[in-house]
C-alpha positions as a Python dict, from the first residue, in 0.01 Angstrom:
ca = {
    (1, 'M'): (0, 0, 0),
    (2, 'P'): (244, 135, 281),
    (3, 'A'): (105, 157, 633),
    (4, 'Q'): (134, 493, 641),
    (5, 'T'): (-6, 710, 321),
    (6, 'L'): (-83, 1054, 233),
    (7, 'R'): (-466, 1145, 173),
    (8, 'L'): (-629, 1422, -2),
    (9, 'E'): (-902, 1558, 177),
    (10, 'R'): (-1067, 1832, 22),
    (11, 'I'): (-1035, 2077, -335),
    (12, 'Q'): (-1126, 2387, -390),
    (13, 'P'): (-1327, 2572, -564),
    (14, 'E'): (-1591, 2369, -475),
    (15, 'N'): (-1803, 2469, -781),
    (16, 'T'): (-1640, 2305, -1034),
    (17, 'D'): (-1841, 2461, -1325),
    (18, 'G'): (-1708, 2823, -1433),
    (19, 'V'): (-1390, 2881, -1247),
    (20, 'Y'): (-1269, 3207, -1289),
    (21, 'L'): (-975, 3309, -1498),
    (22, 'N'): (-737, 3382, -1207),
    (23, 'E'): (-891, 3154, -978),
    (24, 'D'): (-661, 2942, -734),
    (25, 'L'): (-684, 2554, -699),
    (26, 'I'): (-622, 2439, -359),
    (27, 'F'): (-579, 2059, -240),
    (28, 'T'): (-531, 2026, 114),
    (29, 'F'): (-395, 1687, 216),
    (30, 'S'): (-399, 1509, 518),
    (31, 'R'): (-46, 1574, 594),
    (32, 'P'): (258, 1840, 509),
    (33, 'V'): (354, 1797, 161),
    (34, 'D'): (739, 1758, 57),
    (35, 'L'): (799, 2043, -165),
    (36, 'S'): (1031, 1829, -389),
    (37, 'T'): (774, 1610, -501),
    (38, 'V'): (512, 1840, -646),
    (39, 'T'): (669, 1860, -1006),
    (40, 'S'): (517, 1893, -1349),
    (41, 'E'): (437, 1535, -1377),
    (42, 'A'): (302, 1478, -1054),
    (43, 'F'): (56, 1761, -1077),
    (44, 'R'): (-103, 1860, -1432),
    (45, 'V'): (-376, 2056, -1543),
    (46, 'V'): (-483, 1957, -1888),
    (47, 'A'): (-717, 2048, -2157),
    (48, 'P'): (-887, 1808, -2372),
    (49, 'D'): (-651, 1914, -2639),
    (50, 'G'): (-364, 1835, -2441),
    (51, 'R'): (-270, 2199, -2374),
    (52, 'E'): (-171, 2242, -1989),
    (53, 'A'): (-283, 2524, -1794),
    (54, 'R'): (26, 2765, -1708),
    (55, 'G'): (81, 2883, -1358),
    (56, 'R'): (332, 2825, -1077),
    (57, 'W'): (215, 2541, -777),
    (58, 'R'): (311, 2679, -429),
    (59, 'V'): (309, 2434, -121),
    (60, 'D'): (192, 2540, 242),
    (61, 'G'): (195, 2292, 474),
    (62, 'R'): (-81, 2050, 432),
    (63, 'M'): (-187, 2307, 111),
    (64, 'V'): (-74, 2282, -246),
    (65, 'R'): (-224, 2560, -441),
    (66, 'F'): (-214, 2609, -832),
    (67, 'Q'): (-204, 2967, -957),
    (68, 'P'): (-288, 3044, -1271),
    (69, 'S'): (-64, 3291, -1517),
    (70, 'P'): (-206, 3632, -1555),
    (71, 'V'): (-449, 3715, -1827),
    (72, 'L'): (-264, 3991, -2027),
    (73, 'S'): (-423, 4002, -2364),
    (74, 'T'): (-755, 4197, -2482),
    (75, 'D'): (-924, 3847, -2606),
    (76, 'L'): (-834, 3706, -2224),
    (77, 'S'): (-706, 3390, -2419),
    (78, 'D'): (-354, 3406, -2284),
    (79, 'G'): (-379, 3339, -1923),
    (80, 'G'): (-295, 3047, -1737),
    (81, 'Y'): (-639, 2910, -1832),
    (82, 'H'): (-820, 2897, -2152),
    (83, 'P'): (-1195, 3026, -2131),
    (84, 'G'): (-1461, 2825, -2198),
    (85, 'T'): (-1216, 2491, -2147),
    (86, 'A'): (-1284, 2175, -1918),
    (87, 'Y'): (-979, 2066, -1748),
    (88, 'Q'): (-887, 1734, -1594),
    (89, 'V'): (-633, 1765, -1255),
    (90, 'R'): (-409, 1450, -1263),
    (91, 'I'): (-281, 1401, -914),
    (92, 'I'): (30, 1111, -923),
    (93, 'G'): (9, 875, -616),
    (94, 'F'): (71, 505, -507),
    (95, 'P'): (224, 277, -665),
    (96, 'Q'): (415, 502, -878),
    (97, 'L'): (729, 591, -744),
    (98, 'D'): (752, 990, -873),
    (99, 'G'): (400, 1095, -709),
    (100, 'I'): (335, 1300, -446),
    (101, 'R'): (465, 1247, -76),
    (102, 'A'): (451, 1378, 258),
    (103, 'V'): (757, 1508, 436),
    (104, 'G'): (884, 1212, 586),
    (105, 'G'): (820, 1026, 273),
    (106, 'A'): (446, 876, 276),
    (107, 'P'): (319, 846, -55),
    (108, 'L'): (-18, 985, -172),
    (109, 'E'): (-287, 677, -142),
    (110, 'S'): (-345, 639, -500),
    (111, 'S'): (-343, 825, -791),
    (112, 'F'): (-606, 1093, -851),
    (113, 'A'): (-833, 1259, -1121),
    (114, 'W'): (-1082, 1596, -1097),
    (115, 'G'): (-1195, 1786, -1320),
    (116, 'F'): (-1351, 2119, -1382),
    (117, 'R'): (-1444, 2400, -1649),
    (118, 'T'): (-1327, 2756, -1682),
    (119, 'V'): (-1591, 3044, -1719),
    (120, 'G'): (-1645, 3119, -2126),
    (121, 'V'): (-1597, 3527, -2223),
    (122, 'A'): (-1828, 3474, -2539),
    (123, 'D'): (-2112, 3643, -2365),
    (124, 'R'): (-2003, 3862, -2050),
    (125, 'S'): (-2371, 3924, -1994),
    (126, 'G'): (-2380, 3598, -1791),
    (127, 'G'): (-2167, 3750, -1491),
    (128, 'F'): (-1801, 3787, -1419),
    (129, 'V'): (-1476, 3600, -1568),
    (130, 'F'): (-1233, 3701, -1272),
    (131, 'D'): (-1226, 3647, -912),
    (132, 'D'): (-1230, 3979, -750),
    (133, 'A'): (-1034, 3997, -442),
    (134, 'T'): (-1093, 4338, -352),
    (135, 'P'): (-1475, 4409, -402),
    (136, 'G'): (-1613, 4789, -410),
    (137, 'A'): (-1469, 5107, -559),
    (138, 'G'): (-1201, 5045, -842),
    (139, 'D'): (-824, 5176, -773),
    (140, 'M'): (-688, 5501, -980),
    (141, 'L'): (-389, 5469, -1300),
    (142, 'R'): (-74, 5690, -1198),
    (143, 'L'): (218, 5745, -1420),
    (144, 'L'): (519, 5566, -1294),
    (145, 'A'): (813, 5761, -1331),
    (146, 'L'): (1121, 5564, -1451),
    (147, 'E'): (1464, 5728, -1368),
    (148, 'G'): (1803, 5596, -1502),
    (149, 'P'): (1870, 5511, -1870),
    (150, 'D'): (1689, 5202, -1885),
    (151, 'R'): (1323, 5344, -1901),
    (152, 'S'): (1155, 5026, -2090),
    (153, 'F'): (971, 4713, -1880),
    (154, 'R'): (1271, 4575, -1830),
    (155, 'G'): (1358, 4859, -1635),
    (156, 'L'): (1034, 4803, -1425),
    (157, 'S'): (1116, 4466, -1394),
    (158, 'S'): (1465, 4518, -1242),
    (159, 'L'): (1282, 4746, -945),
    (160, 'G'): (1213, 4442, -770),
    (161, 'P'): (978, 4489, -454),
    (162, 'P'): (865, 4681, -311),
    (163, 'V'): (789, 4893, -574),
    (164, 'R'): (536, 5124, -424),
    (165, 'P'): (245, 5350, -566),
    (166, 'A'): (406, 5629, -391),
    (167, 'E'): (679, 5619, -651),
    (168, 'A'): (428, 5658, -903),
    (169, 'S'): (428, 6024, -864),
    (170, 'T'): (130, 6189, -793),
    (171, 'S'): (216, 6471, -863),
    (172, 'G'): (477, 6712, -1039),
    (173, 'R'): (626, 6612, -1423),
    (174, 'V'): (709, 6235, -1513),
    (175, 'R'): (1042, 6262, -1736),
    (176, 'V'): (1107, 6041, -2049),
    (177, 'G'): (1280, 6038, -2377),
    (178, 'T'): (1124, 6080, -2741),
    (179, 'R'): (1127, 5744, -2783),
    (180, 'D'): (1020, 5619, -2433),
    (181, 'S'): (692, 5454, -2354),
    (182, 'L'): (465, 5575, -2105),
    (183, 'F'): (360, 5298, -1763),
    (184, 'L'): (37, 5340, -1625),
    (185, 'V'): (8, 5119, -1282),
    (186, 'C'): (-273, 5019, -1073),
    (187, 'R'): (-303, 4876, -714),
    (188, 'E'): (-572, 4618, -861),
    (189, 'P'): (-526, 4393, -1140),
    (190, 'L'): (-768, 4526, -1421),
    (191, 'D'): (-986, 4296, -1704),
    (192, 'P'): (-770, 4309, -2018),
    (193, 'S'): (-1085, 4289, -2272),
    (194, 'T'): (-1196, 4668, -2135),
    (195, 'L'): (-866, 4837, -2247),
    (196, 'F'): (-932, 5028, -2559),
    (197, 'D'): (-658, 5215, -2725),
    (198, 'D'): (-895, 5482, -2834),
    (199, 'D'): (-958, 5576, -2455),
    (200, 'F'): (-598, 5722, -2450),
    (201, 'A'): (-396, 6002, -2625),
    (202, 'L'): (-135, 6219, -2542),
    (203, 'H'): (-196, 6615, -2578),
    (204, 'G'): (92, 6830, -2626),
    (205, 'N'): (228, 7086, -2844),
    (206, 'G'): (-114, 7172, -2983),
    (207, 'Q'): (-133, 6844, -3130),
    (208, 'M'): (-271, 6503, -3029),
    (209, 'I'): (-85, 6170, -3050),
    (210, 'D'): (-287, 5807, -3078),
    (211, 'V'): (-83, 5552, -2883),
    (212, 'H'): (-131, 5188, -2859),
    (213, 'T'): (-175, 5047, -2516),
    (214, 'R'): (-123, 4667, -2349),
    (215, 'F'): (-75, 4480, -2031),
    (216, 'R'): (269, 4427, -1927),
    (217, 'A'): (188, 4276, -1583),
    (218, 'N'): (-125, 4185, -1412),
    (219, 'H'): (-130, 4022, -1105),
    (220, 'D'): (-384, 3951, -824),
    (221, 'V'): (-339, 4156, -535),
    (222, 'G'): (-57, 4046, -254),
    (223, 'E'): (97, 3780, -524),
    (224, 'S'): (258, 4086, -751),
    (225, 'P'): (643, 4079, -768),
    (226, 'L'): (640, 4434, -779),
    (227, 'G'): (480, 4507, -467),
    (228, 'E'): (166, 4698, -413),
    (229, 'I'): (178, 4761, -806),
    (230, 'C'): (-45, 4473, -957),
    (231, 'A'): (-131, 4614, -1273),
    (232, 'V'): (130, 4783, -1510),
    (233, 'I'): (12, 4907, -1869),
    (234, 'E'): (246, 5021, -2105),
    (235, 'V'): (125, 5303, -2315),
    (236, 'I'): (312, 5358, -2671),
    (237, 'P'): (295, 5674, -2908),
    (238, 'H'): (225, 5612, -3221),
    (239, 'R'): (509, 5812, -3322),
    (240, 'M'): (832, 5999, -3196),
    (241, 'L'): (765, 6257, -2961),
    (242, 'A'): (908, 6619, -2995),
    (243, 'R'): (1062, 6770, -2721),
    (244, 'G'): (792, 6965, -2453),
    (245, 'L'): (533, 6914, -2228),
    (246, 'Y'): (256, 6635, -2288),
    (247, 'Q'): (-33, 6521, -2063),
    (248, 'L'): (-223, 6187, -2119),
    (249, 'R'): (-580, 6206, -2149),
    (250, 'L'): (-839, 5964, -2063),
    (251, 'D'): (-1203, 5962, -2261),
    (252, 'P'): (-1464, 6088, -2042),
    (253, 'D'): (-1633, 5745, -2108),
    (254, 'I'): (-1297, 5511, -2083),
    (255, 'R'): (-1407, 5176, -2050),
    (256, 'L'): (-1128, 5030, -1805),
    (257, 'Q'): (-1264, 4822, -1518),
    (258, 'D'): (-1114, 4637, -1229),
    (259, 'F'): (-1196, 4237, -1228),
    (260, 'G'): (-1511, 4349, -1020),
    (261, 'G'): (-1660, 4538, -1297),
    (262, 'N'): (-1575, 4853, -1106),
    (263, 'P'): (-1429, 5158, -1315),
    (264, 'I'): (-1089, 5274, -1230),
    (265, 'W'): (-1072, 5622, -1068),
    (266, 'R'): (-1045, 5958, -1251),
    (267, 'P'): (-973, 6208, -959),
    (268, 'W'): (-850, 6480, -1241),
    (269, 'G'): (-1102, 6433, -1468),
    (270, 'V'): (-1005, 6353, -1827),
    (271, 'S'): (-621, 6370, -1738),
    (272, 'L'): (-385, 6168, -1527),
    (273, 'G'): (-278, 6497, -1347),
    (274, 'Q'): (131, 6507, -1408),
    (275, 'Q'): (284, 6690, -1668),
    (276, 'I'): (498, 6472, -1889),
    (277, 'D'): (811, 6609, -2001),
    (278, 'V'): (990, 6478, -2287),
    (279, 'A'): (1361, 6590, -2325),
    (280, 'E'): (1535, 6594, -2649),
    (281, 'E'): (1781, 6304, -2682),
    (282, 'S'): (1984, 6426, -2976),
    (283, 'S'): (2051, 6782, -3150),
    (284, 'V'): (1995, 6566, -3465),
    (285, 'E'): (1661, 6775, -3626),
    (286, 'G'): (1432, 6590, -3905),
    (287, 'R'): (1334, 6235, -3737),
    (288, 'G'): (1102, 5997, -3922),
    (289, 'D'): (860, 5776, -3710),
    (290, 'L'): (626, 5528, -3812),
    (291, 'F'): (416, 5300, -3585),
    (292, 'F'): (284, 4958, -3726),
    (293, 'S'): (-40, 4904, -3511),
    (294, 'F'): (-177, 4616, -3811),
    (295, 'L'): (-532, 4797, -3770),
    (296, 'Q'): (-487, 4877, -4140),
    (297, 'D'): (-362, 4637, -4421),
    (298, 'D'): (-225, 4943, -4670),
    (299, 'R'): (129, 4861, -4545),
    (300, 'F'): (88, 4493, -4600),
    (301, 'S'): (285, 4400, -4954),
    (302, 'P'): (147, 4045, -5108),
    (303, 'I'): (495, 3961, -5242),
    (304, 'A'): (583, 3588, -5114),
    (305, 'V'): (868, 3522, -4874),
    (306, 'P'): (1092, 3246, -5020),
    (307, 'H'): (1160, 3082, -4684),
    (308, 'A'): (808, 3051, -4569),
    (309, 'D'): (549, 2776, -4609),
    (310, 'G'): (243, 3051, -4608),
    (311, 'T'): (179, 3421, -4588),
    (312, 'A'): (81, 3517, -4252),
    (313, 'H'): (-259, 3673, -4186),
    (314, 'W'): (-176, 4100, -4219),
    (315, 'R'): (-588, 4200, -4184),
    (316, 'S'): (-670, 4518, -4009),
    (317, 'D'): (-703, 4300, -3630),
    (318, 'G'): (-437, 4453, -3486),
    (319, 'R'): (-208, 4156, -3532),
    (320, 'V'): (1, 3971, -3760),
    (321, 'R'): (-120, 3620, -3699),
    (322, 'I'): (-140, 3279, -3851),
    (323, 'R'): (-429, 3192, -4010),
    (324, 'Y'): (-437, 2789, -4049),
    (325, 'P'): (-767, 2555, -4169),
    (326, 'A'): (-871, 2293, -3935),
    (327, 'E'): (-896, 2087, -4279),
    (328, 'A'): (-546, 2144, -4385),
    (329, 'G'): (-542, 1761, -4282),
    (330, 'S'): (-342, 1550, -4066),
    (331, 'G'): (-25, 1492, -4293),
    (332, 'A'): (-13, 1137, -4218),
    (333, 'D'): (123, 1090, -4575),
    (334, 'G'): (437, 1302, -4482),
    (335, 'P'): (611, 1498, -4758),
    (336, 'V'): (388, 1424, -5132),
    (337, 'Q'): (564, 1466, -5452),
    (338, 'L'): (256, 1374, -5687),
    (339, 'G'): (302, 1086, -5943),
    (340, 'P'): (186, 1009, -6278),
    (341, 'V'): (-155, 878, -6106),
    (342, 'E'): (-297, 966, -5780),
    (343, 'E'): (-544, 660, -5663),
    (344, 'R'): (-633, 841, -5300),
    (345, 'P'): (-963, 975, -5270),
    (346, 'D'): (-789, 1179, -4959),
    (347, 'V'): (-427, 1295, -4964),
    (348, 'N'): (-270, 1410, -4671),
    (349, 'A'): (68, 1552, -4673),
    (350, 'T'): (261, 1789, -4494),
    (351, 'H'): (424, 1961, -4783),
    (352, 'L'): (285, 1867, -5154),
    (353, 'G'): (423, 1962, -5516),
    (354, 'L'): (385, 1829, -5846),
    (355, 'D'): (639, 1885, -6117),
    (356, 'A'): (515, 1674, -6388),
    (357, 'R'): (142, 1556, -6533),
    (358, 'C'): (-84, 1358, -6263),
    (359, 'Q'): (-430, 1240, -6325),
    (360, 'L'): (-650, 1212, -6026),
    (361, 'S'): (-851, 863, -6017),
    (362, 'A'): (-1140, 820, -6231),
    (363, 'G'): (-1484, 772, -6028),
    (364, 'R'): (-1786, 920, -5903),
    (365, 'G'): (-1745, 1129, -5560),
    (366, 'L'): (-1504, 1373, -5355),
    (367, 'R'): (-1122, 1433, -5442),
    (368, 'V'): (-915, 1623, -5179),
    (369, 'I'): (-595, 1719, -5181),
    (370, 'R'): (-425, 1843, -4839),
    (371, 'A'): (-115, 1995, -4729),
    (372, 'Q'): (-25, 2131, -4368),
    (373, 'G'): (209, 2377, -4501),
    (374, 'R'): (296, 2487, -4863),
    (375, 'I'): (98, 2314, -5232),
    (376, 'D'): (305, 2388, -5532),
    (377, 'I'): (152, 2291, -5851),
    (378, 'G'): (420, 2332, -6134),
    (379, 'G'): (276, 2042, -6359),
    (380, 'E'): (-48, 1912, -6442),
    (381, 'L'): (-306, 1817, -6239),
    (382, 'V'): (-575, 1641, -6437),
    (383, 'R'): (-930, 1478, -6323),
    (384, 'E'): (-1115, 1382, -6609),
    (385, 'G'): (-1473, 1188, -6640),
    (386, 'S'): (-1841, 1235, -6733),
    (387, 'Y'): (-1899, 1490, -6457),
    (388, 'G'): (-1979, 1755, -6675),
    (389, 'D'): (-2373, 1730, -6801),
    (390, 'L'): (-2443, 1624, -6384),
    (391, 'P'): (-2677, 1863, -6190),
    (392, 'L'): (-2538, 1987, -5890),
    (393, 'P'): (-2727, 1975, -5569),
    (394, 'T'): (-2955, 2207, -5454),
    (395, 'G'): (-2751, 2396, -5164),
    (396, 'L'): (-2413, 2356, -5348),
    (397, 'G'): (-2222, 2469, -5632),
    (398, 'E'): (-2443, 2781, -5719),
    (399, 'D'): (-2529, 2859, -5356),
    (400, 'L'): (-2216, 2817, -5223),
    (401, 'S'): (-2201, 3166, -5149),
    (402, 'D'): (-2509, 3187, -4951),
    (403, 'L'): (-2441, 2927, -4716),
    (404, 'N'): (-2285, 3018, -4356),
    (405, 'L'): (-2093, 2742, -4290),
    (406, 'D'): (-1754, 2715, -4184),
    (407, 'L'): (-1539, 2525, -4424),
    (408, 'S'): (-1529, 2173, -4224),
    (409, 'S'): (-1896, 2191, -4155),
    (410, 'W'): (-1970, 2216, -4556),
    (411, 'L'): (-1714, 1932, -4624),
    (412, 'G'): (-1899, 1671, -4400),
    (413, 'R'): (-2204, 1771, -4579),
    (414, 'I'): (-2106, 1736, -4913),
    (415, 'R'): (-1854, 1376, -4813),
    (416, 'D'): (-2230, 1254, -4659),
    (417, 'Q'): (-2369, 1342, -4999),
    (418, 'D'): (-2074, 1181, -5198),
    (419, 'E'): (-2109, 1470, -5463),
    (420, 'D'): (-1832, 1522, -5734),
    (421, 'W'): (-1583, 1817, -5601),
    (422, 'T'): (-1233, 1857, -5656),
    (423, 'I'): (-1101, 2052, -5350),
    (424, 'L'): (-727, 2129, -5275),
    (425, 'I'): (-656, 2262, -4918),
    (426, 'A'): (-310, 2405, -4798),
    (427, 'G'): (-242, 2517, -4433),
    (428, 'G'): (27, 2740, -4604),
    (429, 'D'): (50, 2916, -4922),
    (430, 'L'): (-149, 2742, -5274),
    (431, 'V'): (106, 2786, -5548),
    (432, 'V'): (-1, 2723, -5914),
    (433, 'T'): (278, 2789, -6156),
    (434, 'G'): (154, 2515, -6377),
    (435, 'T'): (-211, 2402, -6498),
    (436, 'I'): (-483, 2289, -6279),
    (437, 'R'): (-785, 2121, -6539),
    (438, 'V'): (-1112, 1941, -6360),
    (439, 'D'): (-1469, 1837, -6526),
    (440, 'T'): (-1583, 1858, -6141),
    (441, 'P'): (-1669, 2187, -5952),
    (442, 'L'): (-1284, 2299, -5779),
    (443, 'L'): (-1268, 2461, -5428),
    (444, 'L'): (-899, 2600, -5385),
    (445, 'V'): (-815, 2688, -5018),
    (446, 'A'): (-514, 2835, -4832),
    (447, 'G'): (-438, 2918, -4505),
    (448, 'G'): (-186, 3182, -4649),
    (449, 'R'): (-247, 3311, -4964),
    (450, 'L'): (-374, 3210, -5311),
    (451, 'R'): (-84, 3266, -5540),
    (452, 'I'): (-210, 3105, -5906),
    (453, 'Q'): (18, 3240, -6202),
    (454, 'G'): (-103, 2919, -6427),
    (455, 'E'): (-433, 2813, -6577),
    (456, 'V'): (-716, 2656, -6384),
    (457, 'Q'): (-1026, 2529, -6526),
    (458, 'A'): (-1336, 2348, -6381),
    (459, 'R'): (-1663, 2264, -6480),
    (460, 'A'): (-1814, 2607, -6610),
    (461, 'Q'): (-1901, 2893, -6345),
    (462, 'E'): (-1782, 2630, -6035),
    (463, 'L'): (-1465, 2761, -5980),
    (464, 'W'): (-1428, 2905, -5584),
    (465, 'L'): (-1168, 3060, -5392),
    (466, 'L'): (-1124, 3069, -4967),
    (467, 'G'): (-864, 3265, -4888),
    (468, 'G'): (-628, 3573, -4958),
    (469, 'G'): (-496, 3624, -5296),
    (470, 'G'): (-596, 3493, -5656),
    (471, 'G'): (-473, 3525, -6001),
    (472, 'L'): (-485, 3732, -6299),
    (473, 'R'): (-641, 3507, -6489),
    (474, 'L'): (-917, 3385, -6275),
    (475, 'Q'): (-1089, 3717, -6222),
    (476, 'S'): (-1373, 3620, -6487),
    (477, 'Q'): (-1393, 3292, -6410),
    (478, 'A'): (-1354, 3245, -5992),
    (479, 'S'): (-1624, 3322, -5722),
    (480, 'V'): (-1508, 3380, -5377),
    (481, 'A'): (-1671, 3133, -5127),
    (482, 'S'): (-1820, 3263, -4812),
    (483, 'L'): (-1742, 3000, -4600),
    (484, 'V'): (-1549, 3018, -4268),
    (485, 'L'): (-1184, 2965, -4253),
    (486, 'N'): (-1259, 2762, -3892),
    (487, 'P'): (-908, 2713, -3704),
    (488, 'P'): (-821, 2383, -3558),
    (489, 'K'): (-925, 2246, -3228),
    (490, 'S'): (-609, 2091, -3121),
    (491, 'N'): (-281, 2069, -3298),
    (492, 'R'): (-204, 1820, -3546),
    (493, 'L'): (110, 1944, -3674),
    (494, 'R'): (388, 1724, -3827),
    (495, 'V'): (622, 1919, -3882),
    (496, 'P'): (703, 2327, -3760),
    (497, 'L'): (551, 2550, -3996),
    (498, 'R'): (669, 2900, -4083),
    (499, 'Y'): (460, 3212, -4185),
    (500, 'A'): (579, 3526, -4317),
    (501, 'A'): (460, 3838, -4458),
    (502, 'V'): (675, 4201, -4565),
    (503, 'S'): (545, 4528, -4556),
    (504, 'S'): (571, 4786, -4805),
    (505, 'P'): (859, 5016, -4856),
    (506, 'V'): (933, 5266, -4549),
    (507, 'P'): (933, 5566, -4570),
    (508, 'N'): (701, 5606, -4869),
    (509, 'V'): (855, 5953, -4944),
    (510, 'G'): (1133, 6125, -4810),
    (511, 'R'): (1507, 5997, -4785),
    (512, 'V'): (1661, 5809, -4492),
    (513, 'A'): (1967, 5923, -4374),
    (514, 'R'): (2032, 5691, -4093),
    (515, 'W'): (1785, 5438, -3886),
    (516, 'L'): (1779, 5514, -3526),
    (517, 'S'): (1578, 5256, -3361),
    (518, 'A'): (1319, 4970, -3407),
    (519, 'Q'): (1073, 4834, -3117),
    (520, 'S'): (801, 4527, -3211),
    (521, 'G'): (575, 4333, -2958),
    (522, 'G'): (422, 4027, -2953),
    (523, 'Q'): (326, 3688, -2805),
    (524, 'M'): (519, 3361, -2832),
    (525, 'R'): (294, 3103, -2729),
    (526, 'A'): (314, 2758, -2889),
    (527, 'G'): (589, 2879, -3138),
    (528, 'S'): (826, 3230, -3198),
    (529, 'W'): (810, 3526, -3361),
    (530, 'R'): (1097, 3769, -3507),
    (531, 'V'): (1079, 4106, -3673),
    (532, 'R'): (1371, 4166, -3921),
    (533, 'Y'): (1430, 4429, -4188),
    (534, 'L'): (1591, 4437, -4550),
    (535, 'P'): (1693, 4683, -4794),
    (536, 'A'): (1373, 4817, -4996),
    (537, 'Q'): (1554, 4725, -5336),
    (538, 'N'): (1460, 4525, -5645),
    (539, 'P'): (1454, 4255, -5669),
    (540, 'L'): (1422, 4180, -5264),
    (541, 'L'): (1736, 4002, -5109),
    (542, 'F'): (1580, 3858, -4802),
    (543, 'E'): (1900, 3658, -4716),
    (544, 'S'): (2041, 4070, -4608),
    (545, 'A'): (1748, 4043, -4363),
    (546, 'V'): (1875, 4165, -4014),
    (547, 'D'): (1726, 4213, -3663),
    (548, 'D'): (1817, 4597, -3617),
    (549, 'P'): (1766, 4838, -3896),
    (550, 'R'): (2072, 5061, -3795),
    (551, 'L'): (2295, 4792, -3979),
    (552, 'L'): (2164, 4894, -4273),
    (553, 'D'): (2267, 5240, -4276),
    (554, 'G'): (2338, 5431, -4604),
    (555, 'M'): (2052, 5164, -4756),
    (556, 'G'): (1755, 5427, -4777),
    (557, 'P'): (1387, 5277, -4748),
    (558, 'I'): (1351, 4912, -4595),
    (559, 'R'): (1099, 4679, -4564),
    (560, 'V'): (958, 4482, -4242),
    (561, 'L'): (987, 4149, -4254),
    (562, 'V'): (767, 3939, -3987),
    (563, 'E'): (805, 3595, -3955),
    (564, 'L'): (581, 3337, -3708),
    (565, 'D'): (693, 3008, -3665),
    (566, 'V'): (441, 2725, -3506),
    (567, 'W'): (574, 2418, -3370),
    (568, 'P'): (407, 2085, -3335),
    (569, 'G'): (220, 2007, -3000),
    (570, 'P'): (-23, 1943, -2794),
    (571, 'A'): (-217, 2262, -2807),
    (572, 'W'): (-262, 2507, -3098),
    (573, 'D'): (-187, 2845, -2971),
    (574, 'P'): (12, 2997, -3252),
    (575, 'P'): (204, 3318, -3164),
    (576, 'F'): (141, 3678, -3332),
    (577, 'V'): (313, 3997, -3356),
    (578, 'D'): (97, 4377, -3262),
    (579, 'F'): (297, 4663, -3328),
    (580, 'V'): (619, 4747, -3496),
    (581, 'R'): (755, 5090, -3448),
    (582, 'L'): (1093, 5264, -3689),
    (583, 'T'): (1256, 5605, -3629),
    (584, 'W'): (1515, 5739, -3852),
    (585, 'D'): (1703, 6094, -3904),
    (586, 'E'): (1598, 6204, -4264),
    (587, 'D'): (1778, 6375, -4515),
    (588, 'A'): (1804, 6701, -4555),
    (589, 'V'): (1549, 6688, -4837),
    (590, 'G'): (1340, 6429, -4685),
    (591, 'E'): (926, 6507, -4631),
    (592, 'G'): (889, 6212, -4331),
    (593, 'N'): (686, 5940, -4420),
}
């Protein structure tokens, strides 16, 4: 070992159980640290599933500080740390050449590992989940007045430091366009789990307009690139505003709080005080407007998207997301095309198809066919044997709908008991255009959607479905399994997967003369998302989808296409889309949406 070395002398926080979601990690060394050696390879903060904490490293003399990325989502899951998660910090030192070094070149005396666990959020009654740097009363919300042609969050970001609260006009009017968002700012970071859309509403022109809210920034005090502004909340009206004066009103019992549980100030009662002056941006009358908040599924169409592995989950929770079952398997068998006989009791494919006839191996016990992506049964899948006269064990079969279990736990139970079940599990869609005929109980599972157009036969009264969709021929014989479709704890994907969902025609009444604008929002995470648009004609031409509906002028109504891609990687953290907003000019005979 070199005569002169760098030593790690202190780590903060000292309490490693219950680290706050915004708490810095501080490592104090014996000598000033060379900034160029503090790399993502030399310093790593990693969860057991391989997920790396997100944030930035800063060096100040002898101290190296990790600052986690801000939390923006209401479920608190998108910050630098994941809640209720154990992390290990790995610091590389001597004898590795790419480890931490002091100014002058002295290496860290040896590699080092240290662990901590973040605070959980499932039960908030036990205490706080954020470190509040400014204990005491909370600060007030202000409307930010953005001037110029770009009144978007991009325009706010371009202001750069120092953006001071004085610019968030405390009197007079805030001028916005008919399709602009509003921005609320606060000099303290705020708890995203206390932000609720129904605590806010726009009032003006004799009407109340619902809004969608989301955090766009939420920095700790003293760390914000926007100067004294720490929190930025975007307020998106559910429809285009007409010309006139409005006020943004707050529910008297608004739940928004700072990191210390202190409520925001409301010096003007239920109003933020400023008048909002909406200026008309066009002389064209008769505009239509539609806001998809994904809190209802009445705009969802079950039409299959040809290029997708599975159907995205659009079911009344405010997001279009990926629903992927943990039991979709390892994908270790790669792409599988079933042959005349399948001897394996447990097939783990990336994608799986059947075009002819396949006989599952004879014998007792469990047979599972899984694919991480899509399963297509276009031929005949058969399992025949002397199973029909055997009684089902207590707690399965007829009682399956009464079990309060997740799919993984239930599978473990029947595997331990070596029961005669046949189970197909698709991470994407499970499509049956051919025939499935088995003498055992049968469970069909899809993370995407069950699309059964062919024949499915199982032991009498023992056909079970888990996942959205089904098929007309199944209605009289199939039962819905009330098992929980539990998600994976880690990312086991072998290949990228794409999930997609398409809307019903927009608008559903009236006629479109010209599309004006489209906005959408979501989070990338360990994958990507995009929203595209296609003519609402029959048949649908998905190859005609475009990124901007204005490219479809003269096409009339359209459909919204949401696409989510998730990739192999160390962590399971799929993307989602949380809103789409469309505006258009109506035909003279139109009636709106």
